[in-house]
N, C-alpha and C positions, 0 to 999 in steps of 0.2 A: 322299327320296333317301338320307337318312342310314340308314334301315332297310335299303335295298338294299346300300349300301356296307358297313354292319356285317355283313350277311349274307355278302357276298363275302369279307370279311376273316375271317369266322367259320370258313371252311374251312381256313385256315392252321393247321398242326399246333401252332404255338406261340402265335401271336397270337389264334387262335380260342379258346384256353382262358382268356383274360383277360375277365372279365365287363365288359360295357358298363354304365357308370353315369353318370348326370348328377350333377354336383357342384353344391353350393350355395355354394361359396366360390371364391375366385380363387387359393388356394394360400398358402403352399407346403405340400408334403407332407413330413412327418417320416418319413424312411425308416430312420434309425438313431437310437435313443434312447440314453439313458445320459449319462455325463459329457461325451462328445464327440458331441453329436447332429449329424445330417446332414439338412439340409432340401434339397428340390429344388422348384423352381418347377413349377407345372403346365405341361405342354408343350402349346403351342397349335399346331395344324396348320392351314394355310390353303393354298388353291389357287384360282386363278381358273378358273371353269367357264364356258366359252364354247360356247353352242349356237347354231348358225346358225338364222336365222329360218325357212329352208326346212324344217328338221327339224321345227319346231313346226307350221308351216303345213300340211305334208304328212303330219303325224302319222307321221313316220318312226321307228317304235319301234326298229327295228334299229340305226339310227345313234345314237339316244339311249342305247340299252343299251351300245353300244361306247364312247361317251363316259363313261358311268357306270363301266364296267369299267376304263377307263384311269385315271379319277379314283381308283377304289378301289386300283388298283395303286400309284399314286403315294403315296396315304395309307398303304398297307401298308409300303412301303419306308421312309417317314419315321417311322412308328410303330415299326418294327423297329429302326431306327438309334437312336431315342430310348430304347427299352427296353434295348438292349444297352449303351448308354452309361451309363444309370442303374444297371443291374446291375453293370457293371464298377466304377463308383464305390462302390457299396454293398458289394460283396464285398471290395474293397480296404480300405474303412474298417473293416469288422468282422474282417478278417484271414482271410477264407476264400479265399485265393489260394494256389495251389501253383506255386512257381517251379521249373521243371525245370532251371534254371541251365545251359542249353545241352546237357544230356544228352538222349539219344534218349527219346522218349515211351515209357512202359511202363505196365503194369497197376498197378505200385506207385504211380505218380503219381495214377492214377484212384482207387486205394484211399485214398491220403492225402487226396484231396479228399472222398471219401465219408465219411471219419471226421469231417470238419468240418461236415457238413450235418445239418440236422434231418430226421428221417424220421417218417412216419406209417404206421400199419398198419390194415388193415381188420378187420372183426369176426372173421374167420377167422384173424387173425394174420399175414396176408400183407402184405409191403411194398407200399405203394400210392403212386401219384402221383409216382414218381421220374422226373424229366425232366432230361436233360442237354443244355445248350445249348453247342455248340462250333462253331468255324469249320468249314466244309465240308472243308477240307484236313485238319484235325485229326480229323474224323470218319472220313475214309478211313484215316488212320494207326491210329486205334483199332480199326477193323474188321479191319485186317490183323494185329493183335496176337493172340497166343494166350496164354491164361491158364495159368500153371503150376499144378501141384497145390498148391504152397505158397501161391500167391496166392489160389487158390480157398478154401483153409482160412482165410486171413486175411479174405477177403470174408465167409465164413460166420460167423466170429467177430465181425466188425464188425456184421453184421446181428443176431446174437444179442444183443450188448450194447445195440444200439439198441432192440430189441424189449423187453428187460428195462427200459430207461429208460421206454419208452412205457407199458408195463404199470404201472410204479411211479407214474406221474403220473396215471393214470386214476383217477377218483373211485370209491371202493369202493361196492359195491352194499349197500343196506340192506334187510334183510328186514322185512316189516310186523310190527308188534307185535300180539299178541293181547290183547284186553280193553282 
């Protein structure tokens, strides 16, 4: 059943990107290191699964799958809430929060947030894996915004600097020695 539930959650665009791992400890997880570390307990998810005896006796696969799908949906909601709560606490702790202070949302706020984040690049030098998790209402506001030429230049400059930092931290290649 856990394989089916993991598979159903695996289609979620955010939660599906989180690898499923079995842990050998009971926690906590250190999410922030340094002088002010932040630990989070492992999140336990539980739900009572009730399957009517007739479903088992009649081998009613359809009803069983409906029950599993409902269970996966509940698990997905609980997992999403836990993830958002943990991300909120961690981003606040490390200072990666942009407070718009009551001003209307703009691309400048997005660019401020982009400057705070770590970025990775693929072998061709393209930005990879950047995911933005925002409230659905915020997503609608962001989609309605148009980026100005100045903001596009700022975005390009941010990405250029991030690429330079990425390249600088990569291990230099070593050529084989002759003889």
